[in-house]
C-alpha positions as CSV (number, residue, x, y, z in Angstrom):
1,M,22.7,-8.6,18.5
2,T,22.2,-5.9,15.7
3,R,18.8,-5.2,14.7
4,I,17.2,-3.1,12.1
5,T,14.9,-0.2,13.3
6,P,12.3,0.3,10.7
7,Q,11.2,3.7,9.6
8,P,7.9,4.9,10.9
9,G,5.0,3.4,9.2
10,I,6.7,0.3,7.7
11,M,5.6,-2.1,10.6
12,D,1.9,-0.8,10.0
13,I,1.9,-2.6,6.4
14,A,0.1,-5.7,6.3
15,L,1.8,-8.4,4.0
16,Y,0.3,-8.5,0.6
17,Q,-1.6,-11.8,-0.2
18,G,-1.7,-12.7,-3.8
19,G,-4.3,-14.9,-5.5
20,A,-4.2,-18.4,-4.8
21,S,-2.7,-20.8,-7.6
22,H,-3.3,-24.4,-6.5
23,V,-5.6,-26.5,-4.6
24,E,-4.6,-29.6,-2.7
25,G,-5.3,-32.8,-4.3
26,V,-6.9,-31.2,-7.5
27,S,-5.0,-31.4,-10.7
28,D,-7.3,-29.6,-13.3
29,V,-7.2,-26.2,-11.5
30,I,-8.5,-23.2,-13.1
31,K,-7.1,-19.9,-11.7
32,L,-9.4,-17.0,-11.9
33,S,-7.9,-15.2,-8.8
34,S,-5.2,-12.9,-10.2
35,N,-6.9,-11.2,-13.2
36,E,-4.3,-12.8,-15.6
37,N,-4.9,-13.1,-19.4
38,P,-6.3,-16.7,-20.0
39,F,-4.5,-16.9,-23.3
40,G,-1.1,-16.0,-21.9
41,P,1.6,-14.0,-23.8
42,S,1.2,-13.6,-27.6
43,P,3.4,-16.0,-29.6
44,K,5.5,-13.1,-30.7
45,A,6.2,-12.2,-27.1
46,I,7.2,-15.8,-26.2
47,A,9.5,-16.1,-29.4
48,A,11.3,-12.8,-28.0
49,C,11.6,-14.1,-24.6
50,Q,13.2,-17.4,-25.8
51,A,15.6,-15.4,-28.2
52,S,16.8,-13.0,-25.4
53,A,18.5,-16.0,-23.6
54,A,21.6,-15.9,-26.0
55,G,22.5,-12.4,-24.6
56,L,21.8,-13.0,-20.8
57,H,25.6,-12.4,-20.1
58,R,25.1,-8.6,-21.2
59,Y,23.7,-6.2,-18.8
60,P,20.5,-4.7,-19.9
61,S,19.8,-1.2,-21.2
62,T,19.6,1.5,-18.7
63,D,17.4,3.8,-20.3
64,H,14.9,1.4,-22.0
65,S,14.8,3.4,-25.0
66,A,13.6,0.6,-27.3
67,L,10.7,-0.4,-25.0
68,R,9.8,3.4,-24.5
69,R,10.0,3.8,-28.2
70,A,7.6,0.7,-28.8
71,I,5.2,2.1,-26.2
72,A,5.1,5.6,-27.7
73,E,4.5,4.4,-31.0
74,V,1.7,2.1,-30.3
75,Y,-0.1,4.5,-27.9
76,N,0.9,7.7,-29.8
77,I,2.6,9.4,-27.1
78,D,5.9,11.0,-26.3
79,M,8.6,8.6,-25.3
80,E,10.5,11.1,-23.1
81,R,7.6,11.2,-20.8
82,I,7.7,7.4,-20.2
83,I,9.2,5.6,-17.4
84,C,9.5,1.9,-17.2
85,G,9.6,-0.1,-14.1
86,V,8.8,-3.5,-12.3
87,G,5.3,-3.7,-12.9
88,S,3.2,-0.6,-12.3
89,D,3.8,-1.2,-8.7
90,E,7.4,0.3,-8.9
91,S,6.1,3.6,-10.6
92,I,3.6,3.9,-7.7
93,H,6.3,3.2,-5.2
94,F,8.8,5.9,-6.9
95,L,6.0,8.4,-6.6
96,C,5.6,7.9,-3.0
97,Q,9.3,7.6,-2.5
98,A,9.9,10.9,-4.4
99,S,7.1,13.1,-2.7
100,V,5.8,11.7,0.3
101,G,7.3,12.0,3.8
102,Q,6.1,12.2,7.5
103,G,3.2,14.5,7.9
104,D,2.1,14.3,4.2
105,E,-1.2,12.6,3.1
106,V,-2.0,10.4,0.5
107,I,-5.5,9.7,-0.7
108,H,-6.9,6.4,-1.9
109,T,-10.6,5.3,-2.2
110,E,-12.4,2.9,0.0
111,H,-12.0,-0.2,-2.4
112,G,-8.7,0.9,-4.1
113,F,-5.5,-1.1,-4.8
114,A,-3.7,-2.3,-1.6
115,M,-0.3,-1.0,-2.9
116,Y,-1.3,2.7,-2.5
117,R,-1.5,2.2,1.2
118,I,1.5,0.0,1.3
119,S,3.7,2.5,-0.7
120,T,2.4,5.5,1.2
121,L,3.3,3.8,4.7
122,A,6.6,2.7,3.3
123,A,7.6,6.3,2.6
124,G,6.4,7.5,6.0
125,G,3.2,8.9,4.8
126,T,-0.2,8.8,6.2
127,P,-2.9,7.1,3.9
128,V,-6.3,8.6,3.8
129,E,-9.1,6.6,2.9
130,V,-12.0,8.1,1.0
131,A,-15.6,6.5,0.8
132,E,-16.9,5.4,-2.6
133,D,-20.4,5.8,-3.7
134,T,-21.9,2.3,-4.3
135,R,-18.5,0.9,-5.4
136,R,-17.7,3.8,-7.5
137,V,-15.0,6.5,-7.0
138,D,-16.6,9.8,-5.7
139,V,-14.9,12.9,-6.9
140,D,-16.6,15.1,-4.5
141,A,-15.5,13.0,-1.7
142,I,-11.9,13.0,-2.7
143,L,-11.9,16.8,-3.2
144,A,-13.4,17.3,0.3
145,A,-10.6,15.1,2.0
146,C,-7.8,17.3,0.2
147,T,-5.8,19.4,2.6
148,E,-2.5,21.3,2.4
149,R,-0.7,18.1,3.4
150,T,-2.1,16.1,0.5
151,K,0.5,15.1,-2.0
152,L,-0.8,12.3,-4.0
153,V,-4.2,11.0,-5.0
154,F,-4.4,7.5,-6.3
155,I,-7.4,6.1,-8.3
156,A,-7.6,3.0,-10.6
157,N,-9.5,3.6,-13.6
158,P,-11.3,1.0,-14.2
159,N,-11.0,0.2,-10.5
160,N,-9.9,-3.1,-9.0
161,P,-11.6,-4.8,-7.4
162,T,-14.8,-3.2,-8.4
163,A,-14.3,-3.1,-12.1
164,T,-16.1,0.2,-12.4
165,M,-14.9,3.4,-13.7
166,V,-15.3,7.1,-13.9
167,G,-15.6,9.2,-17.0
168,L,-13.0,11.6,-18.5
169,E,-15.1,14.7,-17.6
170,E,-15.1,13.7,-13.8
171,I,-11.3,12.7,-13.9
172,T,-10.8,16.4,-15.5
173,R,-12.9,17.9,-12.6
174,L,-10.8,16.0,-10.2
175,A,-7.4,17.2,-11.4
176,S,-8.6,20.8,-11.6
177,G,-10.0,20.8,-8.1
178,L,-6.8,19.4,-6.6
179,P,-4.7,21.7,-4.2
180,P,-1.5,23.1,-6.0
181,Q,0.9,20.7,-4.4
182,A,-1.1,17.4,-5.1
183,I,-0.7,15.1,-7.9
184,L,-3.4,12.9,-9.5
185,V,-2.1,9.4,-10.3
186,L,-4.4,7.2,-12.6
187,D,-3.8,3.6,-12.3
188,G,-4.4,2.2,-15.7
189,A,-3.6,-1.4,-15.1
190,Y,-6.9,-2.4,-16.8
191,A,-7.1,0.5,-19.3
192,E,-6.6,-1.8,-22.4
193,Y,-9.8,-3.3,-21.7
194,V,-11.9,-0.2,-22.4
195,P,-12.2,0.4,-26.2
196,D,-11.1,4.1,-27.1
197,Y,-9.7,4.9,-23.6
198,D,-6.4,6.5,-23.3
199,G,-6.0,5.9,-19.7
200,G,-5.4,9.7,-19.1
201,A,-2.7,10.3,-21.7
202,A,-4.5,13.3,-23.2
203,L,-5.0,14.9,-19.9
204,I,-1.4,14.5,-18.9
205,K,-0.4,16.4,-22.2
206,A,-2.6,19.2,-21.0
207,R,-1.9,19.4,-17.3
208,D,1.2,19.2,-15.1
209,N,-0.4,17.4,-12.0
210,V,-1.5,14.2,-13.6
211,V,0.5,10.8,-13.9
212,M,-0.6,7.5,-15.5
213,T,0.7,4.0,-14.5
214,R,0.3,1.0,-16.8
215,T,1.3,-2.7,-16.7
216,F,2.1,-5.7,-19.0
217,S,0.7,-8.0,-16.7
218,K,-3.0,-8.0,-17.7
219,M,-3.9,-7.6,-21.3
220,H,-0.2,-8.5,-22.5
221,G,0.0,-11.6,-20.2
222,L,3.5,-11.0,-18.8
223,G,2.6,-11.1,-15.1
224,G,5.5,-13.5,-14.4
225,L,8.0,-10.9,-15.9
226,R,6.8,-7.9,-13.9
227,V,7.0,-5.0,-16.4
228,G,5.1,-1.8,-16.3
229,W,5.4,2.0,-17.3
230,G,4.3,5.2,-16.1
231,Y,3.4,8.4,-18.2
232,A,3.9,11.9,-16.8
233,P,4.9,15.5,-17.5
234,K,8.6,15.4,-18.3
235,A,9.6,17.3,-15.0
236,I,8.1,14.3,-12.9
237,I,9.6,11.7,-15.1
238,D,13.0,13.4,-14.4
239,V,12.7,13.2,-10.7
240,L,11.6,9.6,-10.7
241,N,14.3,8.6,-13.0
242,R,16.8,9.8,-10.5
243,I,15.7,7.1,-8.0
244,R,15.1,4.3,-10.5
245,G,17.8,1.6,-10.4
246,P,19.8,1.6,-13.6
247,F,19.2,-2.0,-14.2
248,N,15.7,-2.5,-12.8
249,L,14.4,-4.4,-15.9
250,S,16.2,-7.3,-17.2
251,T,17.0,-7.8,-21.0
252,T,14.3,-10.5,-21.2
253,A,11.8,-8.4,-19.6
254,L,12.5,-5.5,-21.9
255,E,12.6,-7.4,-25.2
256,T,9.7,-9.5,-24.3
257,A,7.5,-6.5,-23.4
258,E,8.6,-4.7,-26.7
259,A,7.4,-7.6,-28.7
260,A,4.1,-7.9,-26.6
261,V,3.1,-4.1,-27.0
262,R,3.8,-4.2,-30.7
263,D,1.5,-7.2,-31.3
264,T,-1.5,-5.2,-31.6
265,D,-3.3,-7.9,-33.5
266,Y,-3.1,-10.4,-30.5
267,A,-4.2,-7.7,-28.1
268,A,-7.2,-7.0,-30.3
269,M,-8.1,-10.8,-30.0
270,C,-7.7,-10.9,-26.2
271,L,-10.0,-7.7,-26.0
272,A,-12.8,-9.2,-28.1
273,E,-12.5,-12.4,-26.2
274,N,-12.7,-10.8,-22.8
275,A,-15.6,-8.6,-24.0
276,T,-17.7,-11.6,-25.1
277,W,-17.2,-13.9,-22.0
278,R,-17.3,-11.0,-19.5
279,E,-20.9,-10.2,-20.6
280,W,-21.7,-13.9,-20.8
281,L,-20.3,-14.6,-17.3
282,A,-22.0,-11.6,-15.7
283,T,-25.5,-12.4,-17.4
284,E,-25.4,-16.2,-16.3
285,L,-24.4,-15.2,-12.7
286,D,-27.4,-12.7,-12.8
287,K,-29.8,-15.3,-13.9
288,L,-28.7,-17.3,-10.5
289,G,-29.4,-14.3,-8.4
290,I,-25.8,-13.1,-8.4
291,P,-25.6,-9.5,-9.4
292,S,-22.4,-7.5,-10.4
293,D,-21.8,-4.0,-11.7
294,K,-21.1,-3.3,-15.2
295,S,-17.5,-4.4,-15.7
296,E,-15.0,-2.3,-17.6
297,A,-12.0,-4.7,-16.9
298,N,-11.2,-8.5,-17.3
299,F,-13.0,-9.5,-14.1
300,I,-16.3,-9.1,-12.5
301,L,-17.2,-8.5,-8.9
302,A,-20.1,-11.0,-8.2
303,R,-22.2,-10.1,-5.2
304,F,-23.7,-12.5,-3.0
305,A,-26.7,-12.1,-0.4
306,S,-24.0,-12.4,2.7
307,K,-20.6,-13.1,3.6
308,A,-21.3,-16.6,4.6
309,Q,-22.9,-17.0,1.2
310,A,-19.9,-15.8,-0.5
311,N,-17.4,-17.9,1.4
312,A,-19.6,-21.0,1.1
313,S,-19.6,-20.4,-2.7
314,D,-15.8,-19.8,-2.8
315,D,-15.2,-23.2,-0.8
316,H,-17.4,-25.0,-3.3
317,L,-15.5,-23.6,-6.2
318,K,-12.2,-24.4,-4.6
319,S,-13.4,-27.9,-4.1
320,Q,-14.1,-28.2,-7.8
321,G,-10.6,-26.7,-8.7
322,I,-12.0,-23.3,-9.4
323,L,-9.9,-20.5,-7.8
324,V,-11.4,-17.0,-7.4
325,R,-10.6,-14.2,-4.9
326,R,-12.4,-13.2,-1.7
327,V,-12.2,-9.5,-1.4
328,A,-13.1,-8.9,2.5
329,G,-9.7,-7.1,2.6
330,Y,-11.0,-4.6,0.3
331,K,-14.0,-4.1,2.7
332,L,-16.1,-6.1,0.2
333,P,-17.0,-9.2,2.4
334,T,-20.1,-10.3,0.3
335,C,-18.3,-10.4,-2.9
336,L,-16.1,-12.6,-4.9
337,R,-13.9,-11.3,-7.7
338,I,-13.6,-13.6,-10.7
339,T,-11.3,-13.2,-13.4
340,V,-12.9,-13.5,-17.0
341,G,-11.3,-16.8,-18.2
342,D,-11.7,-18.3,-21.6
343,G,-15.2,-19.7,-22.7
344,P,-14.8,-23.3,-21.1
345,S,-13.4,-21.9,-17.8
346,C,-16.4,-19.3,-17.6
347,Q,-18.9,-22.1,-18.3
348,R,-17.2,-24.4,-15.7
349,V,-17.6,-21.3,-13.1
350,V,-21.4,-21.0,-13.9
351,A,-22.1,-24.7,-13.9
352,A,-20.3,-25.1,-10.5
353,I,-22.2,-22.2,-8.7
354,K,-25.5,-23.5,-10.2
355,A,-25.0,-26.9,-9.0
356,F,-24.0,-25.6,-5.6
357,R,-26.9,-23.4,-5.2
358,Q,-29.4,-26.1,-6.4
359,D,-28.1,-28.4,-3.7
360,A,-28.4,-25.8,-1.0
361,A,-31.8,-25.0,-2.0
């Protein structure tokens, strides 16, 4: 029998577990486990998606020029430095595929996104985990972990699942302190939730060792289509485009994402609603003795007194049709990550936890 022999590192990858989406026997389920936009895509994006159906017999664009132009115009950046892919995950994978091999090291932080480790191992590299400082990226710890073998440094800013972020001054210090062969990758999946934050675009314009990844899955509500983009110095984009499949994004994905990114009024509405209910949710849970760090994203990381208490609260929420995310796999066993939903969803979360804690008292 012919068998596949995996490359080194692949069998060390633990299968990724997404957020739950249903509860057996419960119909009125609220999904707050995957940091999705509770309002869904904009009406303009939905219309573009529907309109694309008539052209599905045609191959999509290979250079994604219309989408890249839209992104460049909305964010005031250079379209020639943009690459589009299947979520931001594909850009992360491209970076590892292009620059990492056996003997190379890739740094990620203690509570960082699981795809950094997965993509590193898939490329044959060695993931290097660096401790955080009370759920915050520690620039000094990252710099101390760098060696002549370091090729990439991944940080999400804001971070998932902690929802914390570091300022531009610290990011600049990190980029300046890296060894010459290393590239800093700023994962900006949640950047749209931070007013007046460019995700690192200005830093990329000024330096040659910084890359930014972004996604349409969060603010733009297109998680089901899997669209993302990266922004980097032109020399890096040129390398990544050589390993990108020519038809990696469908016509539907491209046209829907273009409509979504251009609908800035809808994004502004989503930003305002998220800010309002994020503050309310964090405040109300804090009143119940469940603190969280100041969130800069579309979720909060609720901290319980123990792992048992966190798991019991999650079990109760699930019994009420409310799905949140356990994050023990991110070394946060006493925490639950709760997506900021719309108003009624947030109110339902608080009411359920309040009732559970009163019954347990």
